[in-house]
Structures are given as C-alpha cells and as structure tokens.
Backbone as numpy.savetxt, mean C-alpha at the origin, in Angstrom:
# Nx Ny Nz CAx CAy CAz Cx Cy Cz
5.43 -14.30 5.24 5.39 -12.87 4.94 4.17 -12.57 4.08
3.36 -11.60 4.51 2.21 -11.17 3.73 2.66 -10.07 2.78
2.27 -10.21 1.51 2.67 -9.26 0.47 1.43 -8.55 -0.06
1.45 -7.22 0.00 0.30 -6.42 -0.42 0.77 -5.34 -1.38
0.15 -5.28 -2.55 0.39 -4.18 -3.48 -0.69 -3.13 -3.30
-0.27 -1.88 -3.21 -1.21 -0.76 -3.13 -1.30 -0.19 -4.55
-2.49 -0.32 -5.15 -2.62 -0.17 -6.60 -3.78 0.72 -6.97
-3.57 1.53 -7.98 -4.65 2.21 -8.70 -4.10 2.67 -10.03
-4.86 2.50 -11.09 -4.41 3.01 -12.39 -4.69 4.50 -12.51
-5.31 5.09 -11.49 -5.54 6.53 -11.46 -4.59 7.16 -10.45
-3.92 8.22 -10.83 -3.02 8.91 -9.91 -3.78 9.80 -8.93
-3.10 10.18 -7.86 -3.68 11.13 -6.92 -4.72 10.59 -5.97
-4.78 9.27 -5.81 -5.79 8.69 -4.92 -5.25 8.42 -3.52
-3.94 8.67 -3.31 -3.38 8.52 -1.96 -2.69 7.19 -1.72
-2.20 6.54 -2.77 -1.52 5.24 -2.58 -0.32 5.36 -1.64
0.52 6.35 -1.88 1.73 6.49 -1.07 1.40 6.82 0.37
0.43 7.70 0.58 0.03 8.06 1.95 -0.48 6.84 2.70
-1.31 6.05 2.05 -1.83 4.83 2.67 -0.70 3.85 2.97
0.20 3.65 2.00 1.31 2.71 2.19 2.20 3.13 3.35
2.59 4.39 3.37 3.49 4.88 4.43 2.85 4.77 5.80
1.60 5.17 5.92 0.95 5.18 7.24 0.56 3.79 7.71
0.17 2.92 6.79 -0.10 1.54 7.17 1.18 0.86 7.62
2.27 1.10 6.90 3.55 0.52 7.29 4.01 1.02 8.65
3.84 2.32 8.90 4.23 2.88 10.18 3.44 2.32 11.34
2.14 2.13 11.12 1.27 1.57 12.16 1.67 0.13 12.46
1.90 -0.67 11.43 2.27 -2.07 11.64 3.63 -2.19 12.32
4.56 -1.30 11.97 5.87 -1.32 12.62 5.74 -0.97 14.10
4.91 0.01 14.42 4.70 0.36 15.83 3.97 -0.75 16.59
3.30 -1.65 15.84 2.65 -2.81 16.46 3.64 -3.94 16.72
4.90 -3.73 16.34 5.93 -4.73 16.60 6.19 -5.68 15.45
5.56 -5.43 14.30 5.77 -6.28 13.13 6.99 -5.80 12.35
7.60 -6.70 11.63 8.75 -6.37 10.79 8.22 -6.05 9.40
8.37 -4.80 9.00 7.71 -4.31 7.79 8.76 -3.82 6.79
8.56 -4.22 5.53 9.41 -3.76 4.44 8.55 -3.02 3.42
8.96 -1.80 3.07 8.31 -1.03 2.03 9.13 -1.16 0.75
8.44 -1.37 -0.38 9.11 -1.42 -1.68 8.49 -0.34 -2.56
9.30 0.62 -2.97 8.83 1.74 -3.79 9.10 1.44 -5.26
8.03 1.15 -6.01 8.15 0.87 -7.43 7.64 2.02 -8.29
7.43 3.16 -7.69 6.98 4.33 -8.44 8.20 5.10 -8.92
8.20 5.45 -10.21 9.34 6.22 -10.74 9.38 7.63 -10.18
8.25 8.09 -9.60 8.23 9.33 -8.83 8.27 8.92 -7.36
9.46 8.85 -6.76 9.66 8.12 -5.51 9.24 8.86 -4.25
7.98 9.16 -4.13 7.50 9.88 -2.94 7.65 9.03 -1.68
7.34 7.75 -1.76 7.45 6.89 -0.59 8.89 6.83 -0.09
9.84 6.84 -1.02 11.25 6.72 -0.65 11.73 7.89 0.20
11.04 9.02 0.10 11.45 10.20 0.87 10.46 10.54 1.97
9.47 9.68 2.22 8.46 9.97 3.25 9.09 9.98 4.64
9.87 8.93 4.94 10.51 8.83 6.25 12.01 9.12 6.14
12.55 9.78 7.14 14.01 9.95 7.21 14.65 8.58 7.38
15.89 8.46 6.92 16.59 7.18 6.98 17.70 7.22 8.03
17.80 6.14 8.79 18.94 6.00 9.71 20.10 5.30 9.01
19.78 4.60 7.94 20.82 3.98 7.10 20.32 3.96 5.67
21.11 4.47 4.74 20.74 4.47 3.33 21.56 3.44 2.57
20.88 2.51 1.93 21.57 1.48 1.15 22.16 2.07 -0.12
23.19 1.44 -0.64 23.83 1.92 -1.87 22.95 1.69 -3.09
22.16 0.62 -3.06 21.33 0.25 -4.21 19.85 0.35 -3.83
18.98 0.03 -4.80 17.55 0.14 -4.55 16.74 -0.78 -5.43
15.50 -0.36 -5.75 14.56 -1.22 -6.45 15.05 -1.63 -7.84
15.72 -0.73 -8.54 16.20 -1.07 -9.88 17.22 -2.21 -9.81
18.18 -2.10 -8.90 19.21 -3.13 -8.76 18.60 -4.45 -8.30
17.64 -4.36 -7.39 16.96 -5.54 -6.86 16.29 -6.33 -7.98
15.56 -5.64 -8.83 14.74 -6.32 -9.84 15.50 -6.54 -11.15
16.19 -5.52 -11.64 16.88 -5.65 -12.92 18.08 -6.58 -12.83
18.81 -6.53 -11.71 20.05 -7.29 -11.58 19.89 -8.51 -10.68
18.62 -8.78 -10.25 18.37 -9.89 -9.31 19.24 -9.77 -8.07
19.44 -8.53 -7.63 20.31 -8.27 -6.48 19.49 -8.40 -5.20
19.60 -9.54 -4.57 18.76 -9.82 -3.40 19.55 -9.83 -2.10
20.76 -9.31 -2.12 21.56 -9.22 -0.89 21.03 -8.04 -0.08
20.43 -8.33 1.06 19.69 -7.33 1.81 20.54 -6.14 2.23
21.79 -6.37 2.55 22.63 -5.26 3.02 22.84 -4.22 1.94
22.76 -4.61 0.68 23.01 -3.68 -0.41 21.78 -2.89 -0.84
20.60 -3.43 -0.61 19.40 -2.79 -1.15 18.42 -2.26 -0.10
18.58 -2.66 1.16 17.59 -2.28 2.17 18.09 -1.11 3.01
17.31 -0.04 2.99 17.57 1.13 3.84 16.74 1.00 5.12
17.22 1.59 6.19 16.50 1.58 7.47 15.88 2.95 7.70
14.62 2.99 8.01 14.00 4.27 8.35 14.18 4.55 9.83
13.86 5.76 10.24 13.96 6.12 11.65 12.84 5.50 12.48
11.86 4.89 11.81 10.79 4.18 12.51 11.27 2.75 12.77
11.40 2.37 14.02 11.91 1.04 14.36 11.05 -0.03 13.73
11.70 -0.99 13.06 10.98 -2.10 12.45 10.47 -1.82 11.05
10.75 -0.63 10.53 10.25 -0.24 9.20 11.42 -0.01 8.25
11.59 -0.91 7.28 12.67 -0.82 6.31 12.13 -0.47 4.93
13.06 -0.14 4.02 12.66 0.39 2.71 13.62 -0.07 1.63
13.05 -0.50 0.49 13.82 -0.61 -0.75 13.40 0.58 -1.59
14.30 1.54 -1.72 13.95 2.82 -2.33 13.90 2.72 -3.85
13.08 3.56 -4.44 13.02 3.68 -5.90 14.27 4.40 -6.40
14.90 3.83 -7.42 16.03 4.52 -8.06 15.96 4.30 -9.58
14.73 4.37 -10.08 14.48 4.14 -11.50 13.77 5.35 -12.10
14.38 6.52 -11.94 13.72 7.75 -12.35 13.52 7.85 -13.86
14.23 7.06 -14.64 14.07 7.08 -16.09 13.11 6.00 -16.61
12.53 5.22 -15.70 11.56 4.22 -16.08 12.13 3.06 -16.90
13.38 2.69 -16.61 14.01 1.63 -17.39 13.48 0.24 -17.06
12.98 0.06 -15.83 12.54 -1.27 -15.42 11.40 -1.80 -16.28
10.45 -0.96 -16.62 9.31 -1.42 -17.41 9.77 -1.97 -18.76
10.69 -1.27 -19.41 11.21 -1.74 -20.70 11.95 -3.05 -20.55
12.77 -3.15 -19.50 13.53 -4.37 -19.27 12.60 -5.57 -19.03
11.62 -5.37 -18.16 10.71 -6.47 -17.80 9.84 -6.89 -18.97
9.50 -5.94 -19.82 8.64 -6.23 -20.96 9.30 -7.25 -21.89
10.63 -7.24 -21.95 11.35 -8.13 -22.86 12.02 -9.30 -22.15
11.84 -9.40 -20.83 12.45 -10.49 -20.07 11.51 -11.70 -20.02
12.02 -12.91 -20.18 11.16 -14.10 -20.16 10.34 -14.24 -18.88
10.94 -13.83 -17.75 10.24 -13.95 -16.47 9.70 -12.60 -16.00
9.57 -11.63 -16.90 9.28 -10.25 -16.54 8.20 -10.07 -15.49
7.00 -10.54 -15.77 5.89 -10.31 -14.85 5.98 -11.15 -13.58
6.81 -12.16 -13.59 6.93 -13.04 -12.42 8.24 -12.84 -11.66
9.05 -11.88 -12.10 10.38 -11.76 -11.50 10.32 -11.43 -10.01
9.49 -10.47 -9.62 9.42 -10.10 -8.21 8.93 -11.27 -7.37
7.94 -11.96 -7.86 7.42 -13.13 -7.15 8.53 -14.15 -6.90
9.39 -14.33 -7.90 10.49 -15.30 -7.78 11.60 -14.82 -6.84
11.70 -13.51 -6.63 12.77 -12.96 -5.81 12.44 -12.89 -4.32
11.17 -13.00 -3.98 10.75 -12.69 -2.60 11.13 -13.75 -1.58
11.52 -14.93 -2.03 11.88 -15.98 -1.08 13.00 -15.57 -0.13
13.88 -14.68 -0.58 15.01 -14.25 0.25 14.58 -13.40 1.44
13.33 -12.89 1.42 12.91 -11.94 2.45 11.91 -12.54 3.45
11.39 -13.70 3.15 10.27 -14.23 3.93 10.62 -14.53 5.38
11.87 -14.84 5.64 12.25 -15.11 7.03 12.58 -13.84 7.82
12.72 -12.72 7.13 13.14 -11.47 7.78 11.98 -10.52 8.07
10.86 -10.65 7.32 9.78 -9.68 7.44 8.42 -10.36 7.58
7.53 -9.67 8.29 6.15 -10.14 8.42 5.28 -9.61 7.28
5.57 -8.39 6.83 4.74 -7.74 5.81 5.62 -7.02 4.81
5.27 -7.15 3.53 5.86 -6.35 2.46 4.75 -5.52 1.84
4.90 -4.20 1.86 3.94 -3.29 1.23 4.59 -2.67 0.00
3.93 -2.79 -1.14 4.49 -2.32 -2.41 3.70 -1.11 -2.90
4.39 0.01 -3.04 3.78 1.22 -3.60 4.04 1.21 -5.10
2.99 1.41 -5.91 3.09 1.22 -7.34 2.81 2.50 -8.11
3.05 2.44 -9.42 2.77 3.57 -10.29 1.27 3.74 -10.49
0.87 4.99 -10.76 -0.53 5.27 -11.01 -0.90 5.15 -12.47
-0.40 4.11 -13.13 -0.68 3.89 -14.55 -0.42 2.43 -14.87
-1.09 1.92 -15.89 -0.90 0.53 -16.32 0.50 0.34 -16.86
1.20 -0.70 -16.38 2.54 -1.01 -16.86 2.87 -2.44 -16.48
3.92 -3.00 -17.12 4.36 -4.34 -16.77 4.89 -4.37 -15.34
5.42 -3.25 -14.86 5.91 -3.14 -13.49 4.75 -3.29 -12.50
3.64 -2.69 -12.82 2.45 -2.80 -11.98 1.93 -4.24 -11.99
1.90 -4.85 -13.15 1.45 -6.23 -13.25 2.36 -7.16 -12.45
3.67 -6.91 -12.51 4.63 -7.71 -11.74 4.35 -7.62 -10.25
4.08 -6.41 -9.76 3.80 -6.21 -8.33 2.54 -6.97 -7.92
1.51 -6.89 -8.73 0.25 -7.56 -8.41 0.45 -9.08 -8.34
1.17 -9.63 -9.31 1.36 -11.08 -9.37 2.25 -11.60 -8.25
2.97 -10.72 -7.58 3.80 -11.12 -6.43 3.02 -11.06 -5.12
1.78 -10.58 -5.14 1.05 -10.23 -3.92 0.10 -11.32 -3.46
-0.27 -11.22 -2.18 -1.32 -12.06 -1.62 -2.69 -11.45 -1.86
-2.75 -10.13 -1.81 -3.96 -9.41 -2.20 -3.60 -7.98 -2.58
-4.55 -7.32 -3.21 -4.34 -5.96 -3.72 -5.21 -5.00 -2.93
-4.61 -3.89 -2.50 -5.33 -2.83 -1.80 -5.41 -1.63 -2.74
-6.61 -1.17 -3.02 -6.77 -0.07 -3.96 -7.53 1.09 -3.31
-6.83 2.19 -2.99 -7.54 3.37 -2.49 -8.38 3.97 -3.61
-9.56 4.42 -3.25 -10.44 5.04 -4.24 -11.12 6.25 -3.61
-11.04 7.37 -4.30 -11.73 8.57 -3.82 -13.21 8.45 -4.18
-14.10 8.85 -3.27 -15.53 8.72 -3.53 -16.05 9.81 -4.47
-15.63 9.73 -5.72 -16.09 10.67 -6.73 -16.36 9.88 -8.01
-17.20 10.40 -8.86 -17.67 9.65 -10.01 -16.54 9.27 -10.96
-15.60 10.18 -11.22 -14.52 9.88 -12.15 -13.64 8.74 -11.63
-13.41 8.72 -10.32 -12.60 7.66 -9.73 -13.32 6.32 -9.83
-14.63 6.32 -9.64 -15.41 5.09 -9.74 -15.38 4.54 -11.17
-15.45 5.44 -12.14 -15.39 5.00 -13.53 -14.01 4.45 -13.88
-12.97 5.12 -13.39 -11.61 4.65 -13.66 -11.35 3.30 -13.02
-11.97 3.05 -11.87 -11.85 1.74 -11.22 -12.32 0.65 -12.17
-13.45 0.86 -12.82 -14.02 -0.14 -13.71 -13.12 -0.38 -14.93
-12.70 0.68 -15.59 -11.95 0.50 -16.84 -10.45 0.38 -16.64
-9.98 0.62 -15.41 -8.56 0.55 -15.13 -8.19 -0.64 -14.27
-8.33 -0.50 -12.96 -7.88 -1.53 -12.02 -8.61 -2.85 -12.21
-9.93 -2.83 -12.34 -10.69 -4.07 -12.48 -10.37 -4.77 -13.81
-10.21 -3.99 -14.86 -9.85 -4.57 -16.16 -8.47 -5.21 -16.10
-7.54 -4.54 -15.43 -6.19 -5.08 -15.28 -6.21 -6.42 -14.56
-6.92 -6.49 -13.45 -6.96 -7.73 -12.68 -7.60 -8.86 -13.48
-8.64 -8.54 -14.25 -9.28 -9.59 -15.06 -8.34 -10.10 -16.14
-7.50 -9.22 -16.68 -6.57 -9.63 -17.73 -5.40 -10.45 -17.17
-5.19 -10.41 -15.87 -4.14 -11.22 -15.25 -4.64 -12.60 -14.81
-5.94 -12.85 -14.94 -6.50 -14.13 -14.49 -5.90 -15.36 -15.17
-5.47 -15.27 -16.45 -4.85 -16.46 -17.06 -3.61 -16.97 -16.33
-3.03 -16.16 -15.46 -1.87 -16.64 -14.70 -2.25 -17.71 -13.68
-3.55 -17.98 -13.56 -3.95 -19.09 -12.69 -3.41 -20.42 -13.21
-3.14 -20.48 -14.51 -2.56 -21.69 -15.09 -1.12 -21.89 -14.67
-0.52 -20.85 -14.08 0.83 -20.97 -13.53 0.80 -21.06 -12.01
-0.35 -21.35 -11.47 -0.49 -21.53 -10.03 -0.75 -20.27 -9.25
-1.12 -19.18 -9.94 -1.42 -17.91 -9.26 -2.92 -17.66 -9.37
-3.68 -17.90 -8.32 -5.13 -17.71 -8.40 -5.49 -16.24 -8.53
-6.71 -15.93 -9.01 -7.15 -14.52 -9.06 -7.01 -13.88 -7.69
-6.43 -12.69 -7.66 -6.10 -12.06 -6.38 -7.30 -11.31 -5.80
-7.48 -11.42 -4.49 -8.51 -10.61 -3.83 -8.19 -9.12 -3.95
-9.22 -8.32 -4.20 -9.08 -6.87 -4.28 -9.84 -6.24 -3.13
-9.15 -5.41 -2.35 -9.76 -4.68 -1.24 -9.82 -3.21 -1.61
-11.00 -2.66 -1.69 -11.19 -1.25 -2.04 -11.28 -0.42 -0.78
-10.43 0.61 -0.69 -10.38 1.48 0.48 -10.88 2.86 0.10
-11.99 3.27 0.68 -12.49 4.62 0.45 -11.58 5.60 1.17
-10.96 6.47 0.39 -9.89 7.33 0.90 -10.20 8.79 0.58
-9.68 9.70 1.45 -9.87 11.14 1.27 -11.37 11.48 1.22
-12.10 10.94 2.16 -13.56 11.05 2.16 -14.03 12.28 2.92
-14.84 13.08 2.25 -15.53 14.20 2.88 -16.97 13.78 3.09
-17.29 13.35 4.32 -18.59 12.75 4.61 -19.74 13.75 4.54
-19.42 15.04 4.52 -20.49 16.05 4.52 -21.19 16.09 3.16
-20.46 15.85 2.09 -21.02 15.97 0.75 -22.03 14.87 0.48
-23.19 15.26 -0.06 -24.26 14.30 -0.36 -23.83 13.33 -1.45
-23.15 13.83 -2.50 -22.75 12.95 -3.60 -21.74 11.92 -3.13
-20.92 12.27 -2.13 -19.96 11.32 -1.58 -20.68 10.14 -0.96
-21.70 10.43 -0.15 -22.46 9.35 0.49 -23.16 8.47 -0.55
-23.64 9.07 -1.62 -24.32 8.32 -2.67 -23.35 7.39 -3.39
-22.16 7.89 -3.69 -21.16 7.07 -4.39 -20.69 5.93 -3.51
-20.46 6.20 -2.24 -20.06 5.14 -1.30 -21.12 4.05 -1.25
-22.38 4.46 -1.14 -23.48 3.50 -1.10 -23.52 2.68 -2.38
-23.33 3.35 -3.52 -23.36 2.66 -4.81 -22.24 1.64 -4.93
-21.03 2.02 -4.49 -19.89 1.11 -4.55 -20.14 -0.13 -3.68
-20.65 0.08 -2.49 -20.91 -1.06 -1.60 -21.97 -1.98 -2.20
-22.98 -1.42 -2.81 -24.01 -2.23 -3.44 -23.47 -3.00 -4.64
-22.63 -2.34 -5.41 -22.09 -2.95 -6.63 -21.31 -4.22 -6.33
-20.51 -4.18 -5.24 -19.63 -5.31 -4.97 -20.12 -6.20 -3.83
-21.31 -5.97 -3.35 -21.88 -6.83 -2.31 -22.05 -8.25 -2.87
-21.52 -9.21 -2.17 -21.64 -10.59 -2.61 -20.63 -11.02 -3.65
-19.77 -10.10 -4.11 -18.73 -10.45 -5.07 -17.64 -11.24 -4.35
-17.22 -12.32 -4.96 -16.29 -13.24 -4.30 -14.94 -12.62 -4.00
-14.33 -12.00 -5.01 -12.94 -11.59 -4.88 -12.74 -10.09 -4.70
-13.84 -9.33 -4.66 -13.74 -7.87 -4.52 -14.59 -7.44 -3.34
-14.02 -6.64 -2.45 -14.80 -6.15 -1.32 -14.44 -4.70 -1.04
-15.44 -3.94 -0.60 -15.22 -2.57 -0.15 -15.00 -2.63 1.36
-13.85 -2.19 1.82 -13.55 -2.27 3.24 -14.50 -1.42 4.07
-14.75 -1.85 5.29 -15.59 -1.07 6.21 -14.89 0.22 6.62
-13.57 0.15 6.74 -12.80 1.32 7.15 -12.85 2.39 6.07
-13.08 3.62 6.49 -13.09 4.78 5.59 -12.07 5.78 6.10
-11.18 6.24 5.22 -10.15 7.20 5.61 -10.64 8.61 5.26
-10.83 9.46 6.26 -11.38 10.80 5.99 -10.35 11.75 5.37
-10.85 12.78 4.75 -10.01 13.85 4.21 -9.62 14.74 5.38
-8.42 14.57 5.90 -8.02 15.19 7.15 -6.66 15.86 7.01
-6.49 17.03 7.57 -5.21 17.75 7.49 -4.11 17.01 8.23
-4.46 16.13 9.15 -3.47 15.36 9.90 -2.57 14.54 8.98
-3.11 14.06 7.87 -2.33 13.25 6.94 -1.28 14.10 6.22
-1.64 15.34 5.91 -0.67 16.26 5.31 0.41 16.64 6.32
-0.01 16.90 7.55 0.96 17.26 8.60 1.93 16.12 8.87
1.41 14.89 8.87 2.27 13.73 9.12 3.32 13.59 8.03
2.90 13.78 6.77 3.85 13.69 5.66 4.92 14.77 5.77
4.52 15.97 6.16 5.48 17.07 6.30 6.51 16.77 7.39
6.07 16.11 8.44 6.96 15.80 9.56 7.70 14.49 9.39
7.30 13.70 8.39 7.92 12.40 8.18 7.60 11.42 9.29
6.34 11.45 9.77 5.91 10.57 10.84 4.63 9.84 10.44
4.38 8.66 11.02 3.09 8.00 10.79 1.97 8.85 11.36
0.85 8.91 10.66 -0.22 9.81 11.06 -0.81 9.45 12.42
-0.73 8.18 12.81 -1.31 7.80 14.11 -0.54 8.42 15.27
0.71 8.82 15.04 1.47 9.50 16.09 1.10 10.99 16.14
0.64 11.52 15.03 0.25 12.93 14.96 -1.13 13.16 15.57
-2.04 12.23 15.33 -3.41 12.38 15.83 -3.85 11.10 16.54
-3.37 10.89 17.77 -3.73 9.67 18.49 -5.09 9.72 19.16
-5.66 10.91 19.27 -6.96 11.04 19.96 -7.98 11.74 19.08
-9.21 11.43 19.34 -10.30 12.06 18.62 -10.41 13.53 18.98
-10.57 14.36 17.96 -10.72 15.80 18.20 -12.08 16.09 18.81
-12.13 17.06 19.70 -13.41 17.45 20.31 -14.34 18.08 19.29
-13.76 18.67 18.24 -14.57 19.35 17.22 -15.18 18.37 16.22
-14.65 17.13 16.16 -15.13 16.18 15.17 -15.65 14.92 15.85
-16.62 14.32 15.22 -17.16 13.06 15.72 -16.49 11.85 15.08
-15.78 12.05 13.98 -15.15 10.94 13.28 -13.95 10.43 14.08
-13.54 9.19 13.85 -12.43 8.60 14.60 -11.12 9.35 14.39
-10.22 9.21 15.35 -8.88 9.79 15.20 -8.11 9.04 14.12
-6.98 9.59 13.69 -6.14 8.90 12.71 -5.63 7.57 13.26
-5.32 7.55 14.55 -4.90 6.29 15.16 -5.99 5.24 15.04
-7.22 5.60 15.39 -8.33 4.64 15.32 -8.58 4.19 13.88
-8.47 5.13 12.95 -8.69 4.79 11.54 -7.65 3.81 11.03
-6.37 4.09 11.29 -5.31 3.22 10.79 -5.32 1.86 11.50
-5.68 1.86 12.77 -5.82 0.56 13.46 -6.94 -0.26 12.84
-8.07 0.38 12.57 -9.20 -0.34 11.98 -8.83 -0.90 10.61
-8.10 -0.10 9.82 -7.66 -0.57 8.51 -6.72 -1.76 8.64
-5.73 -1.63 9.53 -4.74 -2.70 9.70 -5.39 -4.00 10.18
-6.33 -3.88 11.10 -7.01 -5.07 11.63 -7.88 -5.71 10.55
-8.53 -4.88 9.75 -9.38 -5.42 8.67 -8.55 -6.16 7.63
-7.34 -5.66 7.36 -6.48 -6.31 6.37 -5.72 -7.50 6.95
-5.34 -7.38 8.24 -4.51 -8.42 8.87 -5.13 -8.83 10.21
-6.27 -9.49 10.19 -6.94 -9.84 11.46 -6.12 -10.76 12.35
-5.15 -11.47 11.76 -4.33 -12.37 12.57 -3.45 -11.62 13.56
-3.26 -10.33 13.34 -2.41 -9.52 14.23 -3.24 -8.49 15.01
-4.50 -8.80 15.22 -5.41 -7.86 15.89 -4.87 -7.40 17.24
-4.41 -8.33 18.04 -3.96 -7.99 19.40 -2.78 -7.02 19.37
-1.80 -7.31 18.53 -0.62 -6.45 18.43 -1.00 -5.06 17.91
-1.88 -5.02 16.92 -2.29 -3.75 16.33 -3.08 -2.92 17.35
-3.93 -3.57 18.11 -4.73 -2.87 19.12 -3.87 -2.29 20.22
-2.70 -2.85 20.44 -1.82 -2.37 21.52 -1.08 -1.10 21.15
-1.16 -0.67 19.88 -0.43 0.53 19.46 -0.87 1.75 20.25
-2.12 1.81 20.66 -2.60 2.97 21.41 -1.79 3.17 22.68
-1.41 2.08 23.32 -0.61 2.21 24.55 0.78 2.74 24.21
1.34 2.31 23.08 2.66 2.78 22.67 2.63 4.28 22.40
1.56 4.73 21.73 1.46 6.15 21.39 1.32 6.99 22.65
0.57 6.51 23.61 0.40 7.26 24.87 1.74 7.41 25.58
2.57 6.35 25.52 3.87 6.41 26.18 4.77 7.44 25.53
4.67 7.55 24.15 5.49 8.52 23.44 5.14 9.93 23.88
C-alpha cells in the first residue's frame, strides 16, 4: 500500500480538492483507495456521498487504536473509494498525541491492518503545524504539497512545510528516512506574467535537489473543480474532454498526468480511465 500525505502549512491551497480528485481518479482506474480525513474542518469527509457510513471515524481509529475496518471505514458512492471520516471537531487528537509516548508514530504503527486491503492511502491534513500533521507525514511514503503560484505561498513553503520536514529528519534514527516532497502547482492562472515567473523560479530553486521536486503536472484554476465539488463527483468525470475555447488539457488529462507522475507503476491502469469515462 502506498501512503501519501497531502500537506501544506498554509490553508486554502487546495489540499482537499487534490486529495478527493486524485482518489476518485485512482478508484476509477481500478485501484483500491482509502481516504483518511485528519482535518478538524472535515471537508473531505463530505466531498462524496456515502453508500455506507461507519459508526466511528479518525478519532476512534487513532485515539483508541480502533483498527477494525467495519467500525471505522465508510464507503463512498465511487466504487473502490473508501473513507475514514474526520470526527474530531474539537481538535482533541493533537492534545492526546502530544502527550502519548508513540504520538508521532501512532498512525505508522496502525497501518499494517490496511495494507492487504488497499493499494493507496491518501491523507488529507490540517493547514497548520501540529503533532497530527507530523504523525501523518511520518506514516507516509512521500508528501504531496499543493502550492499556489504566488509570492506569499512560495514564502510560506520555505518557512512552513520545508522547515517542518527538516525538523522531522532526526526520525531517520528510528528507521524513517527523510521523505520525498512533491510540489504540485495548483490553481494556476497561466495568463498572469507573475505566475509564470514564480513557477520558473520554483523549478530553478529545486532543480537537482535530491528529495524535493516540482511536478511537471500543473493544475489550472478551472471552474470544473468547483462544479465537481458541488456535484460530489471526481472532476475527471465532469470534464473528460478538452474545451474548444481552451488550449490547456482537460481535467481528465490533468488528473491522469498527476496520477501517473506520482504512481508510474500503475500507468496502464490510469491511462485506461479515459475509456471508462467515455462509457459513462
């Protein structure tokens, strides 16, 4: 099972949108996908309608070590896409984990129960530094960080997400190597000159960096993503074809490119989603 945390210490960069749509695309590719909502503002938990709602959720899973799948896993209406919903609206988990001996490693220790059931676990996290965020990162194979191409977001990346990852490096002494960071340019308006300059600067900054890379895939600022969220559907089902008015790729092409870049081992399955969408 591949485990990916979608992370940014800055709010409003589109973490939940990326998590929901990436999960939907991978599920339509035939992969078994589990979403874990660790945000106390549970937007991901309500993105998709549920065909089955579990009695418990993320709080019970982590605070009580409740790993019985029938009790904590909800089924979405998207075949192959399951969810552990957020139910920690008072933010109790962070306080609990801060004082627990295994706090930052608890999720990592709990995931063994899921590895035979799922191909991918996508974790949606809070938009602020917390022990809960650190726990999610330390449980992951790599970190995906959406970043808006604007100067304030670029500055926050340096003093927020990058600083956090560097401070977690001592966990290599516990057998957890420094995690790869994948930066995803998100909500991009390619017309703006300053946007192109910031994108170029980011790519130059991290060129040749071992553990940090700026993905080739760029997610445009598109109304299709808002429409998909309103309808509770993956965006690739809303916009499977390129618009005649735009030269940029369709949402389907964008999400496929992102999924293949992150999970090249499943390229063939991901590429076949276009045929599934046409059938729908």
